[in-house]
C-alpha positions as CSV (number, residue, x, y, z in Angstrom):
1,X,-21.3,56.1,-1.5
2,X,-17.9,54.5,-2.1
3,X,-19.6,51.2,-2.5
4,X,-21.6,52.6,-5.4
5,X,-18.5,54.1,-6.9
6,X,-16.6,50.9,-6.7
7,X,-19.5,48.9,-8.2
8,X,-19.8,51.3,-11.2
9,X,-17.0,49.7,-13.2
10,X,-18.2,46.1,-12.9
11,X,-21.8,47.2,-13.5
12,X,-20.8,49.0,-16.6
13,X,-19.1,45.8,-17.9
14,X,-21.8,43.3,-17.2
15,X,-25.3,44.9,-16.8
16,X,-26.1,44.9,-20.5
17,X,-24.8,41.3,-21.2
18,X,-28.3,39.7,-21.5
19,X,-29.1,42.2,-24.3
20,X,-26.2,41.3,-26.6
21,X,-28.4,39.3,-29.0
22,X,-30.9,42.2,-29.1
23,X,-28.1,44.6,-29.9
24,X,-27.0,42.4,-32.8
25,X,-30.5,42.3,-34.2
26,X,-31.3,46.0,-33.7
27,X,-28.0,47.3,-35.2
28,X,-27.9,44.5,-37.9
29,X,-24.4,43.5,-36.7
30,X,-22.6,40.2,-36.5
31,X,-22.9,38.7,-32.9
32,X,-19.1,38.2,-32.8
33,X,-18.6,41.9,-33.6
34,X,-21.1,42.9,-30.8
35,X,-18.8,41.0,-28.3
36,X,-16.3,43.8,-28.9
37,X,-18.5,46.1,-26.8
38,X,-17.6,43.9,-23.9
39,X,-13.9,43.6,-24.7
40,X,-13.5,47.4,-25.3
41,X,-15.4,48.2,-22.1
42,X,-13.0,46.0,-20.1
43,X,-10.0,47.6,-21.8
44,X,-11.5,51.0,-21.0
45,X,-11.8,50.1,-17.3
46,X,-8.2,49.0,-17.3
47,X,-6.9,52.1,-19.0
48,X,-9.1,54.4,-17.0
49,X,-7.6,53.2,-13.7
50,X,-4.1,54.0,-15.1
51,X,-5.4,57.5,-15.9
52,X,-7.5,58.4,-12.8
53,X,-5.3,56.8,-10.2
54,X,-2.2,59.0,-10.8
55,X,-4.4,62.0,-11.4
56,X,-5.9,61.5,-7.9
57,X,-2.4,61.4,-6.4
58,X,-1.6,64.7,-8.0
59,X,-4.8,66.7,-7.8
60,X,-6.6,65.1,-4.9
61,X,-9.4,62.6,-4.9
62,X,-12.5,64.8,-5.6
63,X,-11.6,66.6,-8.9
64,X,-10.7,63.5,-10.9
65,X,-13.6,61.5,-9.5
66,X,-16.2,64.2,-10.3
67,X,-14.7,64.6,-13.8
68,X,-14.9,60.9,-14.3
69,X,-18.5,60.7,-13.3
70,X,-19.6,63.5,-15.6
71,X,-17.7,61.9,-18.5
72,X,-19.3,58.6,-17.6
73,X,-22.8,60.0,-17.7
74,X,-22.2,61.6,-21.1
75,X,-20.7,58.4,-22.5
76,X,-23.6,56.4,-21.2
77,X,-26.0,58.8,-22.9
78,X,-24.2,58.2,-26.2
79,X,-24.6,54.4,-25.7
80,X,-28.4,54.9,-25.3
81,X,-28.7,56.8,-28.7
82,X,-25.9,55.1,-30.6
83,X,-27.2,54.4,-34.2
84,X,-24.5,52.0,-35.2
85,X,-22.0,49.5,-33.7
86,X,-18.8,51.4,-34.2
87,X,-20.1,54.4,-32.2
88,X,-21.4,52.0,-29.5
89,X,-18.0,50.3,-29.2
90,X,-16.2,53.7,-28.9
91,X,-18.7,54.9,-26.3
92,X,-18.3,51.7,-24.4
93,X,-14.6,52.2,-24.2
94,X,-15.0,55.8,-22.9
95,X,-17.8,54.6,-20.5
96,X,-15.5,51.9,-19.1
97,X,-12.6,54.3,-18.7
98,X,-14.7,57.0,-16.9
99,X,-16.4,54.4,-14.7
100,X,-13.0,53.2,-13.5
101,X,-12.6,56.5,-11.6
102,X,-14.8,55.3,-8.9
103,X,-13.2,51.9,-8.7
104,X,-9.6,53.2,-8.4
105,X,-10.2,56.2,-6.3
106,X,-12.5,54.3,-3.9
107,X,-9.5,52.1,-2.9
108,X,-7.2,55.1,-2.7
109,X,-9.6,56.8,-0.2
110,X,-9.5,53.6,1.9
111,X,-5.7,54.0,2.0
112,X,-6.0,57.7,2.9
113,X,-8.4,57.0,5.9
114,X,-7.5,53.6,7.3
115,X,-4.5,51.4,8.2
116,X,-4.0,47.9,9.3
117,X,-7.0,45.8,10.3
118,X,-9.3,48.9,9.9
119,X,-8.2,49.2,6.2
120,X,-8.7,45.4,5.7
121,X,-12.2,45.6,7.1
122,X,-13.1,48.5,4.8
123,X,-11.5,46.9,1.8
124,X,-13.4,43.7,2.6
125,X,-16.6,45.7,2.3
126,X,-15.8,47.4,-1.0
127,X,-14.3,44.1,-2.4
128,X,-17.6,42.5,-1.5
129,X,-19.4,45.0,-3.6
130,X,-17.0,45.0,-6.5
131,X,-17.0,41.2,-6.4
132,X,-20.8,40.9,-6.3
133,X,-21.4,43.5,-8.9
134,X,-20.2,41.5,-11.9
135,X,-22.0,38.4,-10.6
136,X,-25.4,40.1,-10.0
137,X,-25.3,42.6,-12.9
138,X,-26.4,40.1,-15.6
139,X,-29.3,39.0,-13.4
140,X,-30.4,42.6,-12.9
141,X,-29.9,43.3,-16.6
142,X,-32.2,40.4,-17.5
143,X,-34.9,41.7,-15.3
144,X,-34.6,45.2,-16.9
145,X,-35.0,43.6,-20.3
146,X,-38.5,42.5,-19.2
147,X,-39.6,46.1,-19.1
148,X,-37.3,47.9,-21.5
149,X,-34.9,47.4,-24.5
150,X,-31.1,47.1,-24.4
151,X,-31.0,50.9,-24.8
152,X,-33.0,51.0,-21.5
153,X,-30.2,49.2,-19.7
154,X,-27.8,51.9,-20.8
155,X,-30.4,54.4,-19.7
156,X,-30.2,52.9,-16.2
157,X,-26.4,53.3,-16.2
158,X,-26.8,56.9,-17.3
159,X,-29.2,57.5,-14.3
160,X,-26.8,55.8,-11.9
161,X,-23.8,57.8,-13.2
162,X,-25.8,61.1,-12.7
163,X,-27.0,60.0,-9.2
164,X,-23.4,59.1,-8.1
165,X,-22.1,62.4,-9.5
166,X,-24.6,64.4,-7.5
167,X,-24.0,62.4,-4.3
168,X,-20.2,62.6,-4.7
169,X,-20.4,66.4,-5.3
170,X,-22.4,66.9,-2.2
171,X,-21.0,64.3,0.2
172,X,-17.5,63.3,-0.7
173,X,-14.9,65.2,1.3
174,X,-11.3,65.5,0.1
175,X,-9.2,62.8,1.8
176,X,-5.7,63.7,0.4
177,X,-4.6,67.1,1.7
178,X,-2.7,69.4,-0.7
179,X,0.6,69.0,1.2
180,X,0.5,65.2,0.8
181,X,-0.1,65.2,-3.0
182,X,2.3,64.0,-5.6
183,X,3.7,67.1,-7.3
184,X,5.4,65.6,-10.3
185,X,4.1,65.2,-13.9
186,X,3.9,62.3,-16.2
187,X,7.5,61.3,-15.8
188,X,7.2,61.2,-12.0
189,X,4.1,59.0,-12.4
190,X,6.0,56.6,-14.5
191,X,8.9,56.5,-12.0
192,X,6.4,55.8,-9.2
193,X,4.9,53.0,-11.2
194,X,8.3,51.6,-12.0
195,X,9.2,51.7,-8.3
196,X,6.1,49.8,-7.3
197,X,6.7,47.2,-10.0
198,X,10.3,46.7,-8.9
199,X,9.1,46.2,-5.3
200,X,8.8,42.4,-5.3
201,X,6.3,42.1,-2.4
202,X,4.0,44.7,-4.0
203,X,4.4,43.0,-7.4
204,X,3.7,39.6,-5.8
205,X,0.5,40.9,-4.1
206,X,-0.6,42.6,-7.3
207,X,-0.2,39.4,-9.3
208,X,-1.8,37.3,-6.6
209,X,-4.9,39.5,-6.8
210,X,-4.8,39.6,-10.6
211,X,-4.7,35.8,-11.0
212,X,-7.3,35.5,-8.2
213,X,-9.6,37.8,-10.2
214,X,-8.9,35.7,-13.2
215,X,-10.3,32.6,-11.4
216,X,-13.4,34.7,-10.4
217,X,-14.0,36.0,-13.9
218,X,-13.3,32.6,-15.5
219,X,-16.2,31.4,-13.4
220,X,-18.4,34.3,-14.2
221,X,-17.8,34.2,-17.9
222,X,-17.9,30.4,-18.3
223,X,-20.3,29.0,-15.8
224,X,-23.5,30.0,-17.5
225,X,-22.9,28.1,-20.8
226,X,-21.2,25.2,-19.0
227,X,-23.9,24.6,-16.5
228,X,-26.8,25.1,-18.9
229,X,-25.3,23.4,-22.1
230,X,-23.0,20.8,-20.6
231,X,-25.0,19.8,-17.5
232,X,-28.4,20.9,-18.9
233,X,-29.7,22.8,-15.9
234,X,-32.6,25.1,-16.4
235,X,-32.2,28.9,-16.3
236,X,-33.9,28.9,-12.9
237,X,-31.6,26.2,-11.5
238,X,-28.6,28.1,-12.8
239,X,-29.8,31.3,-11.1
240,X,-30.1,29.3,-7.9
241,X,-26.6,27.9,-8.2
242,X,-25.2,31.3,-9.1
243,X,-26.9,32.8,-6.0
244,X,-25.4,30.1,-3.8
245,X,-21.9,30.9,-5.0
246,X,-22.6,34.6,-4.5
247,X,-23.4,33.7,-0.9
248,X,-20.0,32.0,-0.6
249,X,-18.2,35.2,-1.7
250,X,-20.4,37.4,0.5
251,X,-20.0,35.2,3.6
252,X,-16.3,34.6,3.4
253,X,-15.6,38.3,2.7
254,X,-17.5,39.3,5.8
255,X,-16.0,36.6,7.9
256,X,-12.5,37.5,6.7
257,X,-12.9,41.2,7.4
258,X,-14.9,41.1,10.6
259,X,-13.7,37.9,12.4
260,X,-10.6,36.3,11.0
261,X,-8.7,39.6,10.5
262,X,-8.8,40.2,14.3
263,X,-7.2,36.8,15.1
264,X,-4.8,36.0,12.2
265,X,-2.3,38.0,10.2
266,X,-3.1,39.0,6.6
267,X,-0.3,36.6,5.4
268,X,-1.9,33.6,7.2
269,X,-5.3,34.4,5.7
270,X,-3.7,34.8,2.2
271,X,-2.1,31.3,2.5
272,X,-5.4,29.8,3.7
273,X,-7.4,31.4,0.9
274,X,-4.8,30.3,-1.8
275,X,-4.7,26.8,-0.4
276,X,-8.5,26.5,-0.5
277,X,-8.5,27.8,-4.1
278,X,-5.9,25.3,-5.3
279,X,-7.7,22.4,-3.5
280,X,-11.0,23.4,-5.1
281,X,-9.4,23.8,-8.5
282,X,-7.8,20.3,-8.3
283,X,-11.2,18.9,-7.3
284,X,-12.9,20.6,-10.1
285,X,-10.5,19.2,-12.7
286,X,-10.8,15.7,-11.2
287,X,-14.6,15.7,-11.2
288,X,-14.7,16.9,-14.8
289,X,-12.0,14.5,-16.2
290,X,-11.5,11.5,-14.0
291,X,-14.6,11.1,-11.9
292,X,-18.0,11.6,-13.6
293,X,-19.8,13.0,-10.6
294,X,-21.7,15.6,-12.7
295,X,-23.2,18.5,-10.8
296,X,-22.8,16.7,-7.4
297,X,-19.0,17.1,-7.9
298,X,-18.9,20.4,-9.8
299,X,-21.1,22.6,-7.5
300,X,-19.3,22.0,-4.2
301,X,-15.9,22.7,-5.9
302,X,-17.1,25.9,-7.4
303,X,-18.7,27.0,-4.0
304,X,-15.3,26.5,-2.2
305,X,-13.4,28.2,-5.0
306,X,-15.7,31.3,-4.9
307,X,-15.5,31.3,-1.1
308,X,-11.7,31.4,-1.3
309,X,-11.9,34.6,-3.4
310,X,-13.4,36.3,-0.3
311,X,-10.0,35.8,1.4
312,X,-7.6,36.3,-1.5
313,X,-9.0,39.5,-3.1
314,X,-9.4,41.8,0.0
315,X,-6.2,40.6,1.7
316,X,-4.0,41.0,-1.3
317,X,-5.3,44.6,-1.9
318,X,-5.0,45.5,1.8
319,X,-1.4,44.2,2.0
320,X,-0.4,45.9,-1.2
321,X,-1.8,49.3,-0.3
322,X,-0.3,49.1,3.1
323,X,3.2,49.2,1.5
324,X,2.8,52.7,0.0
325,X,2.3,56.2,1.2
326,X,-1.1,57.9,0.7
327,X,0.4,60.1,-2.1
328,X,1.1,56.9,-4.1
329,X,-2.1,55.1,-3.2
330,X,-3.9,56.2,-6.4
331,X,-1.1,54.9,-8.6
332,X,-0.9,51.7,-6.6
333,X,-4.6,51.2,-6.8
334,X,-4.5,51.8,-10.5
335,X,-1.9,49.0,-11.0
336,X,-4.0,46.6,-8.9
337,X,-7.2,47.3,-10.7
338,X,-5.7,47.3,-14.2
339,X,-4.1,43.9,-13.7
340,X,-7.5,42.5,-12.6
341,X,-9.5,43.7,-15.6
342,X,-6.8,42.9,-18.2
343,X,-6.7,39.4,-16.8
344,X,-10.5,39.2,-16.8
345,X,-10.6,40.3,-20.5
346,X,-8.0,37.6,-21.4
347,X,-9.7,34.8,-19.4
348,X,-13.3,35.4,-20.5
349,X,-13.1,33.5,-23.8
350,X,-11.0,30.6,-22.6
351,X,-13.8,28.3,-21.4
352,X,-15.3,28.3,-24.9
353,X,-12.1,27.7,-27.0
354,X,-13.0,25.6,-30.0
355,X,-16.4,27.1,-30.3
356,X,-18.1,24.8,-27.7
357,X,-18.5,25.2,-23.9
358,X,-16.4,22.8,-22.0
359,X,-16.5,22.0,-18.3
360,X,-12.9,20.7,-18.5
361,X,-11.7,24.0,-20.0
362,X,-13.5,25.9,-17.2
363,X,-11.9,23.7,-14.6
364,X,-8.4,24.1,-16.1
365,X,-8.8,27.9,-16.3
366,X,-9.9,28.2,-12.7
367,X,-7.1,25.8,-11.4
368,X,-4.4,27.5,-13.5
369,X,-5.4,30.9,-12.1
370,X,-5.3,29.6,-8.6
371,X,-1.9,28.0,-9.1
372,X,-0.5,31.2,-10.7
373,X,-1.8,33.3,-7.8
374,X,-0.3,31.0,-5.2
375,X,3.1,30.9,-7.1
376,X,3.2,34.7,-7.3
377,X,2.5,35.0,-3.6
378,X,5.0,32.4,-2.5
379,X,7.8,33.3,-4.9
380,X,7.7,37.1,-4.6
381,X,6.2,37.8,-1.1
382,X,8.0,35.0,0.6
383,X,5.5,34.7,3.5
384,X,7.8,32.5,5.6
385,X,10.1,35.4,6.1
386,X,9.2,37.9,8.8
387,X,8.9,41.3,7.1
388,X,7.9,44.5,8.9
389,X,5.4,46.6,7.0
390,X,6.8,50.1,6.3
391,X,3.8,52.4,5.9
392,X,6.1,55.3,5.1
393,X,7.5,53.9,1.8
394,X,6.4,55.3,-1.5
395,X,6.4,53.3,-4.7
396,X,9.5,55.3,-5.9
397,X,11.3,54.3,-2.7
398,X,10.3,50.7,-2.8
399,X,12.6,47.9,-3.7
């Protein structure tokens, strides 16, 4: 159930992407304007996490989650019947914000129920789902368009939202007891956020995950046009390559959570993942600028880069959530997720700057994200210093 909730935000963002040209034709809108439905959806997911995360710390996990799912179902229904582009854009923002409830509260529930290696294994599982969702969603959306229109893809999201609302209402138990909830109002929430952002290790882990997600989303948003227009692969070949890179994320996430986490510290795994990402990024830049190896050079570098995300994303989230008390977990989860989606929204158009897809730009975006993630972790977390984790700290006490 939590896997479905965590996947809802990424599915909302990407499931309808193959139908963008059809939306432009049906609503007689400029294709560039239709792209705003994606941008506002991602901004909605970012804003929604900042809303629902603190609410879940104050009122418990169930009430905000159920409210978000009901609002999501209503917003998705508006997307189905939207007669014009402005209303569709507005509904997409609300849809993204409401869908963020599952994403942010799912991580908070993990912090409520698990600690240490157990939390890392659980976060590895939901990170696997949230990482695969934006990769597989366009493929599923394309198949839906074979049997329905772009409105039908939003109908599928409406049905998913309703199903998750019913399942959560019947099956999700409250994991944050009343005595452990954050009793303050908006001012207290801001102080908690400020405390978390002043805590350098938490900030470093947040930025590490944010820039790591930037590398992932740079690949997701740019690989289709680069591989098909620059390297002239067929849609079928692209789907195969996309699937292989999905296997890299799936495999490394599971190995990280179920095998490596038992033998190595989270810090060691973070350094290994970041090292792989930087090496893959450097190789990608070299094979697109210095050595003309074509797909033979590009595909292995992308495979290693995506595999490294299976170490960076779950370990950064697990370490960051391990630094806060359960009553601040929703707020902490909101900051982690908001940074990810804001970075994704900013990174998405970079591989097509100048109006043309560029393998070099894609390589530079991916390498830059990996370098920034590594710099944030090394400079702010200082992994060479032994530092005991303090599970009893809250964000307001940190730093």
